C-alpha positions as CSV (number, residue, x, y, z in Angstrom):
1,M,-65.7,-123.9,28.8
2,R,-64.2,-120.9,27.3
3,F,-64.0,-118.6,30.2
4,D,-60.8,-117.5,31.7
5,L,-59.3,-115.5,34.5
6,R,-60.7,-112.3,33.1
7,H,-64.2,-113.5,33.6
8,V,-63.5,-114.9,37.0
9,R,-61.9,-111.6,38.2
10,A,-64.9,-109.6,37.1
11,F,-67.3,-111.8,38.9
12,V,-65.4,-112.0,42.2
13,T,-65.1,-108.2,42.1
14,L,-68.8,-107.7,41.3
15,A,-69.6,-110.2,43.9
16,E,-67.6,-108.3,46.4
17,E,-69.1,-104.9,45.5
18,L,-72.6,-105.9,44.6
19,H,-72.8,-102.9,42.4
20,F,-71.8,-102.8,38.6
21,G,-70.5,-99.1,38.6
22,R,-68.1,-99.6,41.7
23,A,-66.7,-103.0,40.4
24,A,-66.5,-101.5,36.9
25,E,-64.4,-98.6,38.7
26,R,-62.0,-101.2,40.5
27,L,-61.5,-103.3,37.3
28,H,-60.8,-100.1,35.2
29,V,-63.4,-101.2,32.7
30,A,-66.5,-99.4,31.3
31,Q,-69.8,-100.6,32.8
32,P,-71.4,-102.2,29.7
33,A,-68.2,-104.3,29.2
34,L,-68.4,-105.5,32.5
35,S,-72.1,-106.5,32.0
36,R,-71.2,-108.4,28.7
37,T,-68.3,-110.3,30.4
38,L,-70.6,-111.4,33.4
39,R,-73.4,-112.5,30.7
40,D,-70.7,-114.5,28.7
41,L,-69.6,-116.1,32.0
42,E,-73.2,-117.1,32.9
43,R,-73.9,-118.3,29.3
44,E,-70.6,-120.6,29.5
45,I,-71.4,-122.0,32.9
46,G,-75.4,-122.3,31.8
47,V,-76.6,-120.9,35.2
48,S,-77.5,-117.3,36.5
49,L,-75.0,-116.3,38.9
50,L,-76.5,-112.8,39.6
51,R,-80.1,-111.3,40.4
52,R,-80.1,-107.8,38.8
53,T,-82.6,-105.2,39.6
54,T,-82.3,-101.5,38.9
55,R,-81.2,-100.9,42.3
56,L,-79.0,-103.8,43.4
57,V,-77.3,-107.0,42.5
58,E,-77.6,-110.2,44.6
59,L,-75.9,-113.4,44.0
60,T,-78.1,-116.7,43.3
61,D,-77.2,-119.8,45.3
62,A,-75.3,-121.0,42.4
63,G,-73.6,-117.7,42.4
64,K,-72.4,-117.9,46.0
65,A,-71.4,-121.5,45.5
66,F,-69.3,-120.4,42.5
67,L,-67.8,-117.4,44.4
68,A,-66.5,-119.8,47.2
69,E,-64.7,-121.9,44.5
70,C,-63.5,-119.2,42.7
71,R,-61.9,-117.7,45.7
72,L,-60.1,-121.0,46.5
73,A,-59.0,-121.1,42.8
74,Q,-57.5,-117.6,43.2
75,D,-55.9,-118.6,46.4
76,H,-54.2,-121.2,44.6
77,L,-53.1,-119.2,41.7
78,D,-51.6,-116.6,44.0
79,R,-49.5,-119.6,45.8
80,A,-48.5,-120.6,42.2
81,V,-47.4,-117.2,41.4
82,E,-45.4,-116.8,44.6
83,T,-43.9,-120.6,44.4
84,A,-42.8,-119.7,40.9
85,R,-41.0,-116.6,42.1
86,R,-39.5,-117.9,45.0
87,T,-38.1,-121.3,42.8
88,A,-36.7,-118.6,40.4
89,A,-34.8,-116.9,43.1
90,G,-33.8,-120.4,44.6
91,V,-35.5,-119.7,47.9
92,I,-37.2,-123.2,47.2
93,G,-36.1,-125.8,44.9
94,E,-34.2,-129.0,44.7
95,L,-31.0,-130.2,44.3
96,R,-29.8,-133.5,43.4
97,V,-26.5,-134.5,45.4
98,A,-24.5,-137.4,44.9
99,Y,-22.0,-138.9,47.4
100,M,-19.4,-141.4,48.3
101,D,-18.3,-143.4,51.3
102,F,-15.8,-140.7,52.6
103,A,-18.1,-137.9,52.1
104,I,-21.0,-139.5,54.1
105,N,-18.7,-140.9,56.6
106,G,-17.0,-137.6,56.9
107,R,-18.3,-134.0,57.1
108,L,-21.1,-134.1,54.6
109,P,-23.9,-134.9,57.1
110,E,-22.8,-131.9,59.1
111,L,-22.9,-129.6,55.7
112,I,-26.2,-130.9,55.0
113,R,-27.8,-130.0,58.3
114,A,-26.2,-126.6,58.0
115,F,-27.2,-125.9,54.6
116,Q,-30.9,-127.0,55.4
117,R,-31.0,-124.6,58.4
118,Y,-29.9,-121.6,56.1
119,H,-32.2,-122.9,53.2
120,P,-35.0,-125.3,54.5
121,E,-37.1,-124.8,51.3
122,I,-34.4,-126.5,49.1
123,R,-34.8,-130.2,49.2
124,L,-31.8,-132.2,48.7
125,E,-32.2,-135.4,46.7
126,L,-29.2,-137.5,48.2
127,S,-27.9,-140.5,46.4
128,F,-24.8,-142.6,46.7
129,M,-22.7,-142.9,43.6
130,P,-19.0,-143.9,43.3
131,T,-16.5,-141.1,42.0
132,S,-16.3,-142.3,38.5
133,H,-20.1,-142.6,38.2
134,Q,-20.5,-139.2,39.5
135,Q,-18.2,-137.5,36.7
136,T,-20.5,-139.2,34.3
137,A,-23.6,-138.1,36.0
138,L,-22.5,-134.6,36.3
139,L,-21.8,-134.5,32.5
140,E,-25.0,-135.9,31.6
141,R,-26.7,-133.7,33.9
142,R,-28.3,-136.3,35.9
143,I,-27.1,-134.7,39.1
144,D,-26.3,-131.2,40.2
145,V,-23.7,-131.6,42.9
146,G,-21.1,-134.6,43.5
147,F,-18.9,-135.1,46.5
148,M,-16.3,-137.4,45.0
149,I,-12.3,-138.3,45.6
150,G,-10.3,-135.4,44.2
151,A,-11.1,-132.7,41.8
152,F,-12.7,-133.4,38.6
153,D,-10.5,-131.8,35.8
154,H,-13.1,-131.0,33.0
155,E,-13.7,-127.9,31.2
156,L,-17.5,-128.1,32.1
157,V,-17.3,-128.6,35.7
158,D,-15.9,-126.5,38.9
159,S,-14.7,-127.9,41.9
160,Y,-14.7,-126.9,45.7
161,A,-12.1,-128.5,48.0
162,F,-14.5,-129.5,50.7
163,D,-12.5,-132.0,52.9
164,E,-9.5,-133.6,53.3
165,D,-8.5,-136.8,55.2
166,R,-5.6,-138.9,55.8
167,Y,-4.8,-142.6,54.9
168,V,-5.0,-144.9,57.8
169,A,-4.6,-148.7,58.5
170,L,-7.4,-151.1,59.5
171,L,-6.3,-154.1,61.3
172,P,-8.2,-157.1,62.9
173,I,-8.1,-156.4,66.7
174,T,-6.3,-160.0,66.9
175,H,-3.8,-158.9,64.5
176,P,-0.1,-159.3,65.9
177,R,0.5,-155.6,65.4
178,S,-2.8,-154.5,66.7
179,N,-1.1,-153.0,69.8
180,V,1.7,-150.8,67.7
181,Q,0.3,-147.3,68.0
182,S,1.7,-146.5,64.3
183,L,2.5,-148.1,61.3
184,T,4.0,-147.4,57.7
185,L,2.2,-148.7,54.7
186,R,5.6,-150.7,54.0
187,D,4.8,-152.6,57.1
188,L,1.8,-154.0,55.4
189,A,3.5,-155.3,52.2
190,E,3.3,-158.8,53.1
191,E,-0.1,-158.6,54.4
192,K,-3.5,-159.7,52.7
193,F,-5.7,-157.0,51.7
194,V,-9.4,-156.4,52.0
195,L,-10.4,-153.6,49.6
196,G,-13.3,-152.2,47.9
197,N,-14.2,-153.7,44.5
198,G,-13.2,-152.1,41.2
199,E,-16.5,-151.1,40.4
200,N,-17.2,-148.9,43.3
201,W,-13.8,-147.6,44.5
202,T,-11.7,-147.3,41.3
203,A,-10.6,-143.8,42.4
204,F,-9.5,-144.7,45.8
205,R,-7.8,-148.1,44.6
206,N,-6.1,-146.2,41.8
207,R,-4.5,-143.7,44.4
208,L,-3.6,-146.6,47.0
209,F,-2.0,-148.7,44.2
210,G,0.2,-145.5,43.4
211,L,1.3,-145.2,47.0
212,C,2.1,-149.1,47.4
213,Q,3.9,-149.2,44.1
214,A,6.1,-146.1,45.3
215,R,7.2,-148.4,48.3
216,G,8.1,-151.5,46.1
217,F,5.0,-153.8,46.4
218,F,1.5,-154.3,45.0
219,P,-1.1,-155.2,47.8
220,Q,-2.1,-158.9,47.6
221,I,-5.9,-158.8,47.7
222,A,-7.7,-161.5,49.5
223,Q,-11.2,-160.4,49.1
224,E,-13.4,-157.5,47.9
225,A,-16.6,-155.6,49.1
226,S,-18.9,-153.2,47.4
227,S,-19.1,-151.1,50.6
228,S,-17.4,-149.7,53.7
229,E,-19.5,-151.8,56.0
230,G,-18.4,-154.9,54.0
231,I,-14.7,-153.7,54.3
232,F,-15.0,-153.2,57.9
233,G,-16.9,-156.6,58.6
234,L,-14.4,-158.6,56.6
235,V,-11.5,-156.8,58.3
236,A,-13.0,-157.7,61.7
237,A,-13.5,-161.3,60.8
238,G,-9.7,-161.5,60.1
239,V,-9.8,-161.7,56.3
240,G,-7.0,-159.3,56.0
241,V,-6.1,-155.7,56.6
242,S,-7.3,-152.5,55.0
243,V,-6.3,-149.2,54.2
244,Y,-9.3,-146.4,54.2
245,S,-9.7,-142.8,55.0
246,S,-9.3,-141.1,58.5
247,C,-13.1,-140.3,58.6
248,V,-13.5,-144.1,59.8
249,R,-13.0,-142.5,63.2
250,N,-16.4,-140.9,63.0
251,L,-17.8,-144.5,63.0
252,Q,-18.1,-147.1,65.8
253,R,-16.7,-150.5,64.6
254,R,-16.1,-153.5,66.9
255,G,-13.4,-155.7,66.1
256,I,-11.0,-153.2,64.2
257,V,-8.3,-150.9,65.1
258,I,-7.3,-148.0,63.4
259,R,-3.6,-146.9,63.1
260,P,-1.9,-143.9,61.2
261,L,0.2,-144.4,58.5
262,D,3.5,-142.5,59.2
263,D,5.1,-142.8,55.8
264,V,2.0,-141.5,53.9
265,G,2.3,-137.9,53.6
266,S,-0.3,-137.2,50.8
267,T,-3.9,-136.9,51.8
268,L,-7.3,-138.1,50.5
269,P,-9.3,-134.9,49.6
270,V,-13.2,-135.0,48.9
271,S,-14.3,-132.2,46.5
272,A,-17.6,-130.8,45.8
273,V,-18.2,-130.6,41.9
274,W,-20.9,-129.1,39.8
275,G,-21.4,-128.2,36.2
276,R,-20.5,-124.7,34.9
277,Q,-23.4,-124.3,32.6
278,E,-27.2,-123.3,33.0
279,Q,-26.9,-123.4,36.8
280,S,-30.2,-123.2,38.8
281,A,-30.9,-120.6,41.4
282,S,-30.8,-123.4,44.1
283,L,-27.3,-124.6,42.9
284,Q,-26.3,-120.9,43.1
285,H,-27.4,-120.6,46.8
286,F,-25.4,-123.8,47.4
287,K,-22.2,-122.7,45.8
288,A,-22.8,-119.2,47.8
289,F,-23.3,-121.3,51.0
290,L,-20.1,-123.4,50.6
291,H,-17.8,-120.3,49.7
292,N,-19.3,-117.7,52.1
293,V,-20.6,-119.8,55.1
294,W,-19.2,-123.1,55.2
295,G,-15.8,-122.0,54.2
296,H,-15.4,-119.8,57.3
297,R,-17.4,-122.3,59.3
298,G,-15.4,-125.4,58.2
299,A,-11.9,-123.8,58.8
300,A,-13.0,-122.7,62.5
301,S,-14.6,-126.3,63.6
């Protein structure tokens, strides 16, 4: 059909006024032009929408049915316009957010809850992704924000220091040193280790291996796991010890004791990272929230 919003608007206005002169005045058109528009509309639809006399205008039954649907269409269009405006302003939208184990086991859930209270109409699409995969996904623009180990030093991205944890040792509850209240990393030199595998835990392993080598040893890896749950389960089973982030204290795990490492002064930073180019309004709201709300709130809590 070859009619458009101009025809629909003219018909709805006339249906409300039931008077060509008043309808033409509301539409800011000449009365003959309005009459032609309505005749063109009826010709395109193939039915009479109006009964015209010299004194009044009435809607036919077909006109009444058409009017009801036109009003629904106008409502949908009004919502579409409002949705477009709110999306452009970042009031509604979507952010693709990737995270790794230390983020989701740390303060990321708290951040998500707080952000959703401020911006309930911005949907966060969350997905697990190791740090190295996040870096690639950011550059390929498959995600909008990544929560990863350390800052991503690249000219096309910006980083925000989101969280910072300590290194801790994980021991089976049956381990001879499980009653010792603190350990050093050097104390674990002769132990068998359970670590995350190279595919998912590259960033953490590189940091840990550097710490071990600085203390004169390389960890003897007894078994690897793809997830935190796998690491915890293997340690609890007595397969070996592990080193993890202090965010593990937020979790409940049976069969494991957690001990600080007194000789490790360096920390495990978690950064929020995003691309610098072509930022959506939703991403700009997220950045503003991190800097202006979370930054103050996080420091106080």
